[in-house]
N, CA and C atoms as a LAMMPS dump frame, in Angstrom:
ITEM: TIMESTEP
0
ITEM: NUMBER OF ATOMS
642
ITEM: BOX BOUNDS ff ff ff
-5.0000000000000000e+02 5.0000000000000000e+02
-5.0000000000000000e+02 5.0000000000000000e+02
-5.0000000000000000e+02 5.0000000000000000e+02
ITEM: ATOMS id mol type element x y z
1 1 1 N -13.986 7.866 6.568
2 1 2 C -13.493 7.63 7.922
3 1 3 C -13.935 8.787 8.79
4 2 1 N -14.803 8.558 9.708
5 2 2 C -15.466 9.658 10.396
6 2 3 C -14.776 10.114 11.672
7 3 1 N -14.158 9.2 12.382
8 3 2 C -13.627 9.637 13.667
9 3 3 C -12.283 10.337 13.514
10 4 1 N -12.038 11.241 14.408
11 4 2 C -10.834 12.049 14.383
12 4 3 C -9.605 11.188 14.602
13 5 1 N -8.603 11.366 13.744
14 5 2 C -7.371 10.604 13.864
15 5 3 C -6.233 11.568 14.143
16 6 1 N -5.474 11.273 15.174
17 6 2 C -4.299 12.078 15.492
18 6 3 C -3.124 11.55 14.681
19 7 1 N -2.654 12.322 13.721
20 7 2 C -1.558 11.896 12.865
21 7 3 C -0.241 12.47 13.401
22 8 1 N 0.737 11.62 13.698
23 8 2 C 1.994 12.077 14.289
24 8 3 C 2.906 12.726 13.254
25 9 1 N 3.848 13.533 13.718
26 9 2 C 4.808 14.128 12.774
27 9 3 C 6.104 13.331 12.693
28 10 1 N 6.212 12.283 13.519
29 10 2 C 7.37 11.38 13.434
30 10 3 C 6.862 9.946 13.538
31 11 1 N 7.298 9.086 12.603
32 11 2 C 6.804 7.708 12.587
33 11 3 C 7.94 6.717 12.31
34 12 1 N 7.806 5.473 12.795
35 12 2 C 8.72 4.412 12.369
36 12 3 C 8.358 4.007 10.942
37 13 1 N 9.355 3.705 10.128
38 13 2 C 9.067 3.313 8.747
39 13 3 C 9.557 1.894 8.48
40 14 1 N 8.767 1.18 7.696
41 14 2 C 9.039 -0.208 7.35
42 14 3 C 9.226 -0.261 5.832
43 15 1 N 10.486 -0.211 5.355
44 15 2 C 10.711 -0.27 3.91
45 15 3 C 10.545 -1.705 3.401
46 16 1 N 9.684 -1.873 2.409
47 16 2 C 9.496 -3.191 1.813
48 16 3 C 9.227 -3.015 0.324
49 17 1 N 9.981 -3.74 -0.487
50 17 2 C 9.945 -3.552 -1.932
51 17 3 C 8.722 -4.198 -2.572
52 18 1 N 8.158 -3.48 -3.554
53 18 2 C 7.03 -3.968 -4.348
54 18 3 C 5.823 -4.332 -3.492
55 19 1 N 5.662 -3.578 -2.41
56 19 2 C 4.533 -3.815 -1.502
57 19 3 C 4.058 -2.469 -0.989
58 20 1 N 2.788 -2.172 -1.203
59 20 2 C 2.227 -0.912 -0.714
60 20 3 C 0.887 -1.189 -0.047
61 21 1 N 0.497 -0.284 0.826
62 21 2 C -0.863 -0.298 1.341
63 21 3 C -1.487 1.056 1.035
64 22 1 N -2.799 1.075 0.982
65 22 2 C -3.547 2.299 0.743
66 22 3 C -4.484 2.553 1.917
67 23 1 N -4.948 3.794 2.055
68 23 2 C -5.973 4.061 3.066
69 23 3 C -7.168 3.136 2.889
70 24 1 N -7.692 2.653 4.007
71 24 2 C -8.885 1.806 4.044
72 24 3 C -8.675 0.417 3.426
73 25 1 N -7.412 0.005 3.308
74 25 2 C -7.132 -1.385 2.945
75 25 3 C -6.493 -2.063 4.149
76 26 1 N -6.585 -3.38 4.194
77 26 2 C -6.071 -4.154 5.321
78 26 3 C -5.137 -5.235 4.808
79 27 1 N -3.962 -5.356 5.436
80 27 2 C -2.994 -6.367 4.999
81 27 3 C -2.431 -7.125 6.202
82 28 1 N -2.166 -8.437 6.027
83 28 2 C -1.463 -9.198 7.06
84 28 3 C 0.043 -9.09 6.838
85 29 1 N 0.797 -9.049 7.914
86 29 2 C 2.253 -9.007 7.823
87 29 3 C 2.869 -10.035 8.764
88 30 1 N 3.899 -10.688 8.265
89 30 2 C 4.654 -11.67 9.042
90 30 3 C 5.992 -11.031 9.411
91 31 1 N 6.166 -10.655 10.67
92 31 2 C 7.344 -9.907 11.109
93 31 3 C 8.338 -10.858 11.789
94 32 1 N 9.571 -10.916 11.259
95 32 2 C 10.554 -11.83 11.839
96 32 3 C 11.946 -11.231 12.003
97 33 1 N 12.27 -10.158 11.263
98 33 2 C 13.592 -9.543 11.416
99 33 3 C 13.662 -8.813 12.76
100 34 1 N 14.799 -8.917 13.463
101 34 2 C 14.927 -8.284 14.79
102 34 3 C 14.594 -6.801 14.805
103 35 1 N 14.994 -6.067 13.752
104 35 2 C 14.734 -4.613 13.746
105 35 3 C 13.239 -4.307 13.681
106 36 1 N 12.492 -5.153 12.963
107 36 2 C 11.057 -4.898 12.838
108 36 3 C 10.264 -5.511 13.996
109 37 1 N 10.85 -6.516 14.63
110 37 2 C 10.29 -6.993 15.91
111 37 3 C 10.351 -5.856 16.929
112 38 1 N 11.513 -5.175 16.969
113 38 2 C 11.673 -4.033 17.888
114 38 3 C 10.7 -2.916 17.526
115 39 1 N 10.535 -2.676 16.236
116 39 2 C 9.627 -1.621 15.784
117 39 3 C 8.189 -1.898 16.223
118 40 1 N 7.75 -3.142 16.04
119 40 2 C 6.383 -3.503 16.438
120 40 3 C 6.239 -3.427 17.952
121 41 1 N 7.251 -3.886 18.697
122 41 2 C 7.219 -3.792 20.163
123 41 3 C 6.991 -2.347 20.601
124 42 1 N 7.776 -1.426 20.03
125 42 2 C 7.663 -0.014 20.4
126 42 3 C 6.314 0.56 19.968
127 43 1 N 5.868 0.168 18.786
128 43 2 C 4.587 0.673 18.282
129 43 3 C 3.424 0.213 19.148
130 44 1 N 3.464 -1.043 19.595
131 44 2 C 2.382 -1.582 20.421
132 44 3 C 2.297 -0.876 21.777
133 45 1 N 3.416 -0.334 22.247
134 45 2 C 3.433 0.381 23.527
135 45 3 C 2.878 1.796 23.383
136 46 1 N 2.785 2.268 22.14
137 46 2 C 2.374 3.651 21.918
138 46 3 C 1.113 3.752 21.055
139 47 1 N 1.283 4.199 19.84
140 47 2 C 0.116 4.512 18.987
141 47 3 C -0.304 3.365 18.08
142 48 1 N 0.505 2.317 17.996
143 48 2 C 0.285 1.184 17.071
144 48 3 C 0.403 1.595 15.618
145 49 1 N 1.095 2.705 15.338
146 49 2 C 1.213 3.221 13.976
147 49 3 C 2.569 2.888 13.365
148 50 1 N 2.54 2.487 12.083
149 50 2 C 3.745 2.148 11.335
150 50 3 C 3.607 2.717 9.926
151 51 1 N 4.67 3.297 9.402
152 51 2 C 4.664 3.803 8.036
153 51 3 C 5.236 2.782 7.067
154 52 1 N 4.427 2.357 6.105
155 52 2 C 4.9 1.441 5.069
156 52 3 C 5.386 2.264 3.88
157 53 1 N 6.581 1.923 3.375
158 53 2 C 7.152 2.698 2.266
159 53 3 C 8.054 1.802 1.432
160 54 1 N 8.187 2.143 0.167
161 54 2 C 9.031 1.349 -0.721
162 54 3 C 10.445 1.923 -0.815
163 55 1 N 11.473 1.063 -0.827
164 55 2 C 12.8 1.53 -1.22
165 55 3 C 12.817 1.763 -2.723
166 56 1 N 13.688 2.646 -3.196
167 56 2 C 13.679 2.98 -4.62
168 56 3 C 14.193 1.831 -5.486
169 57 1 N 15.059 1.003 -4.93
170 57 2 C 15.573 -0.137 -5.68
171 57 3 C 15.606 -1.353 -4.772
172 58 1 N 15.44 -2.53 -5.385
173 58 2 C 15.594 -3.766 -4.626
174 58 3 C 17.067 -3.887 -4.25
175 59 1 N 17.332 -4.043 -2.975
176 59 2 C 18.722 -4.043 -2.518
177 59 3 C 18.855 -4.79 -1.208
178 60 1 N 20.042 -5.362 -0.999
179 60 2 C 20.339 -6.007 0.285
180 60 3 C 20.842 -4.989 1.307
181 61 1 N 20.996 -3.755 0.869
182 61 2 C 21.435 -2.679 1.745
183 61 3 C 20.412 -2.487 2.865
184 62 1 N 20.877 -2.447 4.112
185 62 2 C 19.963 -2.31 5.252
186 62 3 C 19.432 -0.885 5.393
187 63 1 N 19.985 0.054 4.602
188 63 2 C 19.573 1.45 4.698
189 63 3 C 19.331 2.033 3.302
190 64 1 N 18.421 1.419 2.518
191 64 2 C 18.237 1.864 1.129
192 64 3 C 17.568 3.226 1.04
193 65 1 N 17.782 3.903 -0.089
194 65 2 C 17.087 5.167 -0.342
195 65 3 C 15.597 4.882 -0.494
196 66 1 N 14.779 5.743 0.098
197 66 2 C 13.335 5.517 0.117
198 66 3 C 12.603 6.479 -0.811
199 67 1 N 11.461 6.028 -1.322
200 67 2 C 10.563 6.962 -1.982
201 67 3 C 10.064 7.962 -0.94
202 68 1 N 9.583 9.082 -1.396
203 68 2 C 9.14 10.137 -0.478
204 68 3 C 7.727 9.923 0.049
205 69 1 N 6.922 9.109 -0.671
206 69 2 C 5.519 8.928 -0.282
207 69 3 C 5.267 7.482 0.131
208 70 1 N 4.635 7.322 1.296
209 70 2 C 4.238 6.005 1.798
210 70 3 C 2.85 6.103 2.406
211 71 1 N 2.457 5.072 3.143
212 71 2 C 1.128 5.076 3.769
213 71 3 C 1.242 4.628 5.223
214 72 1 N 0.625 5.386 6.099
215 72 2 C 0.596 5.065 7.522
216 72 3 C -0.457 4.004 7.783
217 73 1 N -0.09 3.003 8.579
218 73 2 C -1.038 1.962 8.945
219 73 3 C -1.107 1.782 10.446
220 74 1 N -2.243 1.305 10.916
221 74 2 C -2.426 1.029 12.345
222 74 3 C -2.55 -0.47 12.559
223 75 1 N -1.826 -0.985 13.558
224 75 2 C -1.909 -2.408 13.91
225 75 3 C -3.256 -2.655 14.577
226 76 1 N -4.085 -3.469 13.931
227 76 2 C -5.42 -3.753 14.477
228 76 3 C -5.52 -5.171 15.037
229 77 1 N -4.503 -5.983 14.766
230 77 2 C -4.468 -7.346 15.314
231 77 3 C -3.015 -7.744 15.507
232 78 1 N -2.737 -8.417 16.632
233 78 2 C -1.363 -8.811 16.944
234 78 3 C -1.356 -10.21 17.554
235 79 1 N -0.506 -11.075 16.984
236 79 2 C -0.304 -12.407 17.548
237 79 3 C 1.167 -12.773 17.452
238 80 1 N 1.636 -13.523 18.435
239 80 2 C 3.019 -13.986 18.418
240 80 3 C 3.037 -15.5 18.218
241 81 1 N 3.855 -15.942 17.253
242 81 2 C 3.954 -17.373 16.968
243 81 3 C 4.908 -18.033 17.96
244 82 1 N 4.903 -19.357 17.98
245 82 2 C 5.76 -20.103 18.912
246 82 3 C 7.243 -19.875 18.639
247 83 1 N 7.588 -19.577 17.389
248 83 2 C 9.004 -19.347 17.053
249 83 3 C 9.399 -17.867 17.141
250 84 1 N 8.537 -17.035 17.726
251 84 2 C 8.908 -15.647 17.996
252 84 3 C 8.542 -14.642 16.923
253 85 1 N 7.913 -15.093 15.842
254 85 2 C 7.471 -14.156 14.81
255 85 3 C 6.209 -13.424 15.277
256 86 1 N 6.021 -12.237 14.737
257 86 2 C 4.795 -11.485 15.001
258 86 3 C 3.901 -11.554 13.757
259 87 1 N 2.654 -11.887 13.967
260 87 2 C 1.673 -11.901 12.892
261 87 3 C 0.69 -10.773 13.161
262 88 1 N 0.767 -9.737 12.341
263 88 2 C -0.045 -8.555 12.6
264 88 3 C -0.963 -8.255 11.409
265 89 1 N -2.03 -7.526 11.696
266 89 2 C -2.902 -6.986 10.65
267 89 3 C -2.746 -5.471 10.687
268 90 1 N -2.475 -4.894 9.523
269 90 2 C -2.267 -3.454 9.427
270 90 3 C -3.386 -2.837 8.595
271 91 1 N -4.001 -1.802 9.147
272 91 2 C -5.089 -1.103 8.449
273 91 3 C -4.586 0.259 7.968
274 92 1 N -4.664 0.502 6.647
275 92 2 C -4.173 1.753 6.079
276 92 3 C -5.006 2.952 6.513
277 93 1 N -4.332 4.035 6.896
278 93 2 C -5.017 5.243 7.359
279 93 3 C -4.866 6.411 6.389
280 94 1 N -3.614 6.824 6.163
281 94 2 C -3.385 7.989 5.311
282 94 3 C -1.986 7.93 4.716
283 95 1 N -1.881 8.45 3.509
284 95 2 C -0.555 8.576 2.908
285 95 3 C 0.211 9.721 3.579
286 96 1 N 1.519 9.662 3.474
287 96 2 C 2.381 10.697 4.058
288 96 3 C 3.541 10.986 3.113
289 97 1 N 4.186 12.134 3.347
290 97 2 C 5.401 12.483 2.615
291 97 3 C 6.546 12.626 3.614
292 98 1 N 7.659 11.99 3.319
293 98 2 C 8.836 12.099 4.19
294 98 3 C 9.462 13.481 4.035
295 99 1 N 9.687 14.13 5.168
296 99 2 C 10.374 15.421 5.185
297 99 3 C 11.857 15.25 5.475
298 100 1 N 12.156 14.331 6.4
299 100 2 C 13.548 14.127 6.8
300 100 3 C 13.647 12.834 7.601
301 101 1 N 14.81 12.203 7.56
302 101 2 C 15.01 11.01 8.377
303 101 3 C 15.587 11.414 9.731
304 102 1 N 15.135 10.751 10.773
305 102 2 C 15.567 11.062 12.139
306 102 3 C 16.679 10.105 12.554
307 103 1 N 17.764 10.66 13.077
308 103 2 C 18.829 9.81 13.61
309 103 3 C 18.39 9.263 14.962
310 104 1 N 18.543 7.976 15.151
311 104 2 C 18.144 7.387 16.433
312 104 3 C 19.089 6.253 16.801
313 105 1 N 18.866 5.674 17.976
314 105 2 C 19.713 4.566 18.426
315 105 3 C 18.94 3.245 18.333
316 106 1 N 17.92 3.209 17.49
317 106 2 C 17.093 2.022 17.337
318 106 3 C 17.58 1.182 16.155
319 107 1 N 17.106 -0.046 16.079
320 107 2 C 17.467 -0.908 14.957
321 107 3 C 16.721 -0.507 13.687
322 108 1 N 15.552 0.137 13.848
323 108 2 C 14.731 0.508 12.711
324 108 3 C 14.812 2.007 12.441
325 109 1 N 14.285 2.425 11.317
326 109 2 C 14.373 3.812 10.884
327 109 3 C 13.117 4.604 11.272
328 110 1 N 13.311 5.897 11.533
329 110 2 C 12.198 6.805 11.826
330 110 3 C 12.328 8.037 10.939
331 111 1 N 11.179 8.629 10.598
332 111 2 C 11.191 9.801 9.729
333 111 3 C 10.216 10.859 10.222
334 112 1 N 10.579 12.111 9.977
335 112 2 C 9.628 13.205 10.144
336 112 3 C 8.779 13.247 8.878
337 113 1 N 7.466 13.346 9.048
338 113 2 C 6.572 13.254 7.892
339 113 3 C 5.498 14.335 7.928
340 114 1 N 4.884 14.545 6.765
341 114 2 C 3.758 15.464 6.64
342 114 3 C 2.6 14.744 5.956
343 115 1 N 1.38 15.039 6.417
344 115 2 C 0.168 14.469 5.816
345 115 3 C -0.617 15.526 5.042
346 116 1 N -0.052 16.727 4.917
347 116 2 C -0.791 17.863 4.361
348 116 3 C -1.257 17.647 2.925
349 117 1 N -0.482 16.901 2.137
350 117 2 C -0.851 16.701 0.732
351 117 3 C -1.956 15.662 0.544
352 118 1 N -2.326 14.998 1.639
353 118 2 C -3.243 13.856 1.508
354 118 3 C -4.413 13.954 2.496
355 119 1 N -4.913 15.162 2.683
356 119 2 C -5.986 15.382 3.648
357 119 3 C -7.256 14.61 3.304
358 120 1 N -7.488 14.366 2.008
359 120 2 C -8.702 13.648 1.603
360 120 3 C -8.678 12.179 2.021
361 121 1 N -7.485 11.653 2.363
362 121 2 C -7.392 10.243 2.759
363 121 3 C -8.199 9.951 4.024
364 122 1 N -8.322 10.933 4.897
365 122 2 C -9.076 10.728 6.136
366 122 3 C -10.34 11.581 6.177
367 123 1 N -10.709 12.085 5.006
368 123 2 C -11.918 12.891 4.885
369 123 3 C -13.086 11.964 4.575
370 124 1 N -14.169 12.116 5.291
371 124 2 C -15.329 11.243 5.09
372 124 3 C -16.045 11.53 3.762
373 125 1 N -15.775 12.691 3.158
374 125 2 C -16.409 13.029 1.877
375 125 3 C -15.567 12.499 0.725
376 126 1 N -15.789 11.251 0.369
377 126 2 C -15.016 10.603 -0.684
378 126 3 C -15.602 10.908 -2.061
379 127 1 N -14.723 10.799 -3.088
380 127 2 C -15.22 10.933 -4.457
381 127 3 C -16.142 9.765 -4.769
382 128 1 N -17.155 10.053 -5.575
383 128 2 C -18.105 9.004 -5.945
384 128 3 C -17.584 8.248 -7.156
385 129 1 N -17.452 6.943 -7.014
386 129 2 C -17.084 6.084 -8.135
387 129 3 C -18.205 5.076 -8.326
388 130 1 N -18.711 4.972 -9.54
389 130 2 C -19.792 4.048 -9.832
390 130 3 C -19.229 2.7 -10.258
391 131 1 N -20.003 1.639 -10.009
392 131 2 C -19.543 0.306 -10.385
393 131 3 C -19.312 0.213 -11.895
394 132 1 N -20.118 0.937 -12.687
395 132 2 C -19.942 0.905 -14.142
396 132 3 C -18.567 1.447 -14.541
397 133 1 N -18.006 2.334 -13.694
398 133 2 C -16.669 2.862 -13.965
399 133 3 C -15.597 1.788 -13.832
400 134 1 N -15.917 0.717 -13.098
401 134 2 C -14.924 -0.323 -12.81
402 134 3 C -15.086 -1.571 -13.666
403 135 1 N -16.154 -1.638 -14.428
404 135 2 C -16.44 -2.882 -15.17
405 135 3 C -15.311 -3.26 -16.116
406 136 1 N -14.797 -2.288 -16.879
407 136 2 C -13.714 -2.582 -17.812
408 136 3 C -12.439 -2.953 -17.058
409 137 1 N -12.169 -2.241 -15.95
410 137 2 C -10.994 -2.567 -15.14
411 137 3 C -11.086 -3.998 -14.624
412 138 1 N -12.261 -4.384 -14.124
413 138 2 C -12.454 -5.741 -13.623
414 138 3 C -12.188 -6.766 -14.723
415 139 1 N -12.746 -6.51 -15.904
416 139 2 C -12.596 -7.448 -17.015
417 139 3 C -11.129 -7.617 -17.397
418 140 1 N -10.427 -6.497 -17.576
419 140 2 C -9.022 -6.549 -17.996
420 140 3 C -8.126 -7.132 -16.902
421 141 1 N -8.43 -6.78 -15.639
422 141 2 C -7.607 -7.291 -14.548
423 141 3 C -7.796 -8.795 -14.352
424 142 1 N -9 -9.283 -14.523
425 142 2 C -9.239 -10.728 -14.407
426 142 3 C -8.384 -11.481 -15.416
427 143 1 N -8.321 -10.954 -16.646
428 143 2 C -7.497 -11.566 -17.689
429 143 3 C -6.02 -11.513 -17.311
430 144 1 N -5.59 -10.337 -16.83
431 144 2 C -4.187 -10.163 -16.453
432 144 3 C -3.804 -11.055 -15.279
433 145 1 N -4.677 -11.133 -14.256
434 145 2 C -4.395 -11.963 -13.092
435 145 3 C -4.282 -13.435 -13.482
436 146 1 N -5.157 -13.876 -14.372
437 146 2 C -5.116 -15.272 -14.81
438 146 3 C -3.797 -15.575 -15.521
439 147 1 N -3.365 -14.664 -16.392
440 147 2 C -2.119 -14.868 -17.129
441 147 3 C -0.913 -14.885 -16.198
442 148 1 N -0.962 -14.08 -15.128
443 148 2 C 0.152 -14.005 -14.185
444 148 3 C 0.082 -15.101 -13.119
445 149 1 N -1.024 -15.857 -13.107
446 149 2 C -1.173 -16.916 -12.108
447 149 3 C -1.588 -16.42 -10.742
448 150 1 N -2.119 -15.193 -10.671
449 150 2 C -2.595 -14.636 -9.408
450 150 3 C -4.019 -15.121 -9.138
451 151 1 N -4.312 -15.356 -7.873
452 151 2 C -5.654 -15.783 -7.477
453 151 3 C -6.254 -14.714 -6.566
454 152 1 N -7.455 -14.288 -6.878
455 152 2 C -8.126 -13.292 -6.037
456 152 3 C -9.61 -13.641 -5.955
457 153 1 N -10.199 -13.382 -4.811
458 153 2 C -11.613 -13.668 -4.601
459 153 3 C -12.428 -12.478 -5.118
460 154 1 N -12.817 -12.553 -6.383
461 154 2 C -13.513 -11.443 -7.018
462 154 3 C -14.873 -11.184 -6.397
463 155 1 N -15.556 -12.24 -5.988
464 155 2 C -16.885 -12.075 -5.391
465 155 3 C -16.807 -11.245 -4.117
466 156 1 N -15.796 -11.53 -3.288
467 156 2 C -15.61 -10.751 -2.061
468 156 3 C -15.231 -9.317 -2.384
469 157 1 N -14.396 -9.166 -3.4
470 157 2 C -13.948 -7.832 -3.798
471 157 3 C -15.122 -6.968 -4.251
472 158 1 N -16.058 -7.594 -4.968
473 158 2 C -17.21 -6.854 -5.477
474 158 3 C -18.161 -6.411 -4.364
475 159 1 N -18.036 -7.017 -3.18
476 159 2 C -18.878 -6.634 -2.044
477 159 3 C -18.346 -5.382 -1.336
478 160 1 N -17.086 -5.021 -1.621
479 160 2 C -16.478 -3.884 -0.942
480 160 3 C -17.066 -2.566 -1.427
481 161 1 N -16.86 -1.545 -0.615
482 161 2 C -17.073 -0.177 -1.044
483 161 3 C -16.22 0.055 -2.291
484 162 1 N -16.746 0.766 -3.292
485 162 2 C -16.027 0.916 -4.556
486 162 3 C -14.714 1.67 -4.394
487 163 1 N -14.657 2.596 -3.442
488 163 2 C -13.392 3.279 -3.165
489 163 3 C -12.347 2.293 -2.658
490 164 1 N -12.777 1.409 -1.746
491 164 2 C -11.872 0.379 -1.244
492 164 3 C -11.439 -0.558 -2.361
493 165 1 N -12.367 -0.845 -3.269
494 165 2 C -12.056 -1.751 -4.372
495 165 3 C -10.926 -1.202 -5.234
496 166 1 N -10.991 0.08 -5.564
497 166 2 C -9.922 0.714 -6.348
498 166 3 C -8.578 0.552 -5.652
499 167 1 N -8.545 0.857 -4.349
500 167 2 C -7.29 0.771 -3.6
501 167 3 C -6.805 -0.666 -3.472
502 168 1 N -7.728 -1.613 -3.26
503 168 2 C -7.346 -3.014 -3.139
504 168 3 C -6.773 -3.539 -4.447
505 169 1 N -7.401 -3.18 -5.569
506 169 2 C -6.9 -3.613 -6.87
507 169 3 C -5.524 -3.019 -7.166
508 170 1 N -5.343 -1.757 -6.827
509 170 2 C -4.041 -1.11 -7.033
510 170 3 C -2.957 -1.786 -6.2
511 171 1 N -3.332 -2.193 -4.993
512 171 2 C -2.379 -2.807 -4.069
513 171 3 C -2.036 -4.242 -4.464
514 172 1 N -3.047 -4.998 -4.921
515 172 2 C -2.859 -6.43 -5.159
516 172 3 C -2.395 -6.762 -6.571
517 173 1 N -2.468 -5.823 -7.486
518 173 2 C -2.168 -6.122 -8.887
519 173 3 C -0.688 -6.428 -9.107
520 174 1 N -0.386 -7.269 -10.11
521 174 2 C 0.991 -7.709 -10.365
522 174 3 C 1.8 -6.684 -11.15
523 175 1 N 1.91 -5.473 -10.594
524 175 2 C 2.622 -4.407 -11.271
525 175 3 C 4.034 -4.265 -10.719
526 176 1 N 4.829 -3.444 -11.406
527 176 2 C 6.213 -3.214 -10.97
528 176 3 C 6.243 -2.282 -9.758
529 177 1 N 7.398 -2.229 -9.14
530 177 2 C 7.625 -1.336 -8
531 177 3 C 7.284 0.099 -8.376
532 178 1 N 7.753 0.527 -9.554
533 178 2 C 7.54 1.906 -9.989
534 178 3 C 6.063 2.182 -10.286
535 179 1 N 5.375 1.203 -10.875
536 179 2 C 3.959 1.38 -11.198
537 179 3 C 3.113 1.463 -9.932
538 180 1 N 3.442 0.631 -8.947
539 180 2 C 2.695 0.689 -7.685
540 180 3 C 2.934 2.017 -6.978
541 181 1 N 4.165 2.516 -7.064
542 181 2 C 4.451 3.8 -6.445
543 181 3 C 3.676 4.919 -7.132
544 182 1 N 3.59 4.851 -8.449
545 182 2 C 2.827 5.865 -9.196
546 182 3 C 1.357 5.854 -8.782
547 183 1 N 0.805 4.671 -8.556
548 183 2 C -0.584 4.563 -8.096
549 183 3 C -0.741 5.157 -6.702
550 184 1 N 0.24 4.899 -5.839
551 184 2 C 0.184 5.426 -4.472
552 184 3 C 0.219 6.947 -4.46
553 185 1 N 0.974 7.532 -5.381
554 185 2 C 1.186 8.978 -5.369
555 185 3 C 0.115 9.761 -6.131
556 186 1 N -0.852 9.075 -6.737
557 186 2 C -1.919 9.809 -7.428
558 186 3 C -2.674 10.699 -6.45
559 187 1 N -3.184 11.799 -6.973
560 187 2 C -3.794 12.818 -6.102
561 187 3 C -5.007 12.293 -5.345
562 188 1 N -5.861 11.525 -6.042
563 188 2 C -7.101 11.073 -5.422
564 188 3 C -7.564 9.775 -6.08
565 189 1 N -8.719 9.278 -5.64
566 189 2 C -9.222 7.998 -6.142
567 189 3 C -9.583 8.045 -7.631
568 190 1 N -10.155 9.161 -8.073
569 190 2 C -10.507 9.284 -9.483
570 190 3 C -9.244 9.193 -10.339
571 191 1 N -8.208 9.923 -9.936
572 191 2 C -6.945 9.891 -10.673
573 191 3 C -6.327 8.494 -10.621
574 192 1 N -6.502 7.818 -9.476
575 192 2 C -5.946 6.467 -9.331
576 192 3 C -6.656 5.488 -10.261
577 193 1 N -7.968 5.668 -10.429
578 193 2 C -8.72 4.809 -11.349
579 193 3 C -8.175 4.948 -12.769
580 194 1 N -7.932 6.2 -13.201
581 194 2 C -7.418 6.426 -14.551
582 194 3 C -6.002 5.886 -14.706
583 195 1 N -5.181 6.056 -13.669
584 195 2 C -3.809 5.528 -13.717
585 195 3 C -3.824 4.009 -13.782
586 196 1 N -4.74 3.385 -13.034
587 196 2 C -4.886 1.929 -13.055
588 196 3 C -5.26 1.46 -14.464
589 197 1 N -6.205 2.152 -15.092
590 197 2 C -6.603 1.815 -16.463
591 197 3 C -5.421 1.951 -17.421
592 198 1 N -4.654 3.019 -17.243
593 198 2 C -3.508 3.289 -18.113
594 198 3 C -2.46 2.176 -18.014
595 199 1 N -2.16 1.749 -16.782
596 199 2 C -1.16 0.697 -16.582
597 199 3 C -1.639 -0.629 -17.166
598 200 1 N -2.917 -0.954 -16.912
599 200 2 C -3.476 -2.213 -17.424
600 200 3 C -3.39 -2.244 -18.951
601 201 1 N -3.679 -1.111 -19.593
602 201 2 C -3.64 -1.059 -21.058
603 201 3 C -2.245 -1.37 -21.586
604 202 1 N -1.208 -0.898 -20.886
605 202 2 C 0.162 -1.166 -21.348
606 202 3 C 0.462 -2.66 -21.278
607 203 1 N -0.051 -3.343 -20.242
608 203 2 C 0.163 -4.79 -20.131
609 203 3 C -0.574 -5.531 -21.241
610 204 1 N -1.797 -5.099 -21.517
611 204 2 C -2.593 -5.754 -22.56
612 204 3 C -1.948 -5.534 -23.925
613 205 1 N -1.462 -4.309 -24.197
614 205 2 C -0.788 -4.01 -25.456
615 205 3 C 0.504 -4.804 -25.603
616 206 1 N 1.249 -4.949 -24.489
617 206 2 C 2.479 -5.747 -24.513
618 206 3 C 2.178 -7.189 -24.869
619 207 1 N 1.119 -7.748 -24.26
620 207 2 C 0.727 -9.124 -24.554
621 207 3 C 0.325 -9.265 -26.02
622 208 1 N -0.408 -8.254 -26.516
623 208 2 C -0.851 -8.284 -27.907
624 208 3 C 0.349 -8.194 -28.855
625 209 1 N 1.331 -7.352 -28.51
626 209 2 C 2.518 -7.186 -29.363
627 209 3 C 3.366 -8.442 -29.411
628 210 1 N 3.293 -9.254 -28.323
629 210 2 C 4.099 -10.463 -28.261
630 210 3 C 3.481 -11.641 -29.016
631 211 1 N 2.25 -11.456 -29.526
632 211 2 C 1.598 -12.525 -30.286
633 211 3 C 2.093 -12.487 -31.723
634 212 1 N 2.654 -13.581 -32.199
635 212 2 C 3.151 -13.642 -33.565
636 212 3 C 2.265 -14.527 -34.399
637 213 1 N 2.077 -14.145 -35.645
638 213 2 C 1.25 -14.924 -36.566
639 213 3 C 2.113 -15.961 -37.257
640 214 1 N 1.721 -17.212 -37.143
641 214 2 C 2.501 -18.298 -37.755
642 214 3 C 2.155 -18.394 -39.24
């Protein structure tokens, strides 16, 4: 990412369970809750930036405890449906660490954050990952996705930059909340590749252990 990005020290946060974004990935979001409608309204008037973060547990609590690390995204597309929902596209920019939550009079939550631990997320000098490094991951993930009933356009995925591919696979894979968070918090792309391999192996071993000989 070559152009200079101004990263704020206070951001609105959107807690959503078992859903993460990574730098240089793009996700569609369907916004319908009043608090997040307000959040998008305010964001569109300013920087168009929103922090995506996971709550630590699935809960109906409107103010759940949050993980400390999330990813900042920028709204790159905005549409409003006839029934008042917002359909937005969010582009991942950089991971952040929550320093403190800000008290406000808004329906949504805001946090003071730091990007210091994740400077490489917006650095144009990315680690080099070769396609051969991903061949085994692709093979194992295709098997895992088929077993879980997930559908993904592998041909399109293979056209991506390999760094983007790692992040997209980490984001889209059918892993647990905790596993996705572990992938998000890895130091860099190389470490994320190894963590992805490690998680996939546990799923494959679990499947193998569940096979009984008649």
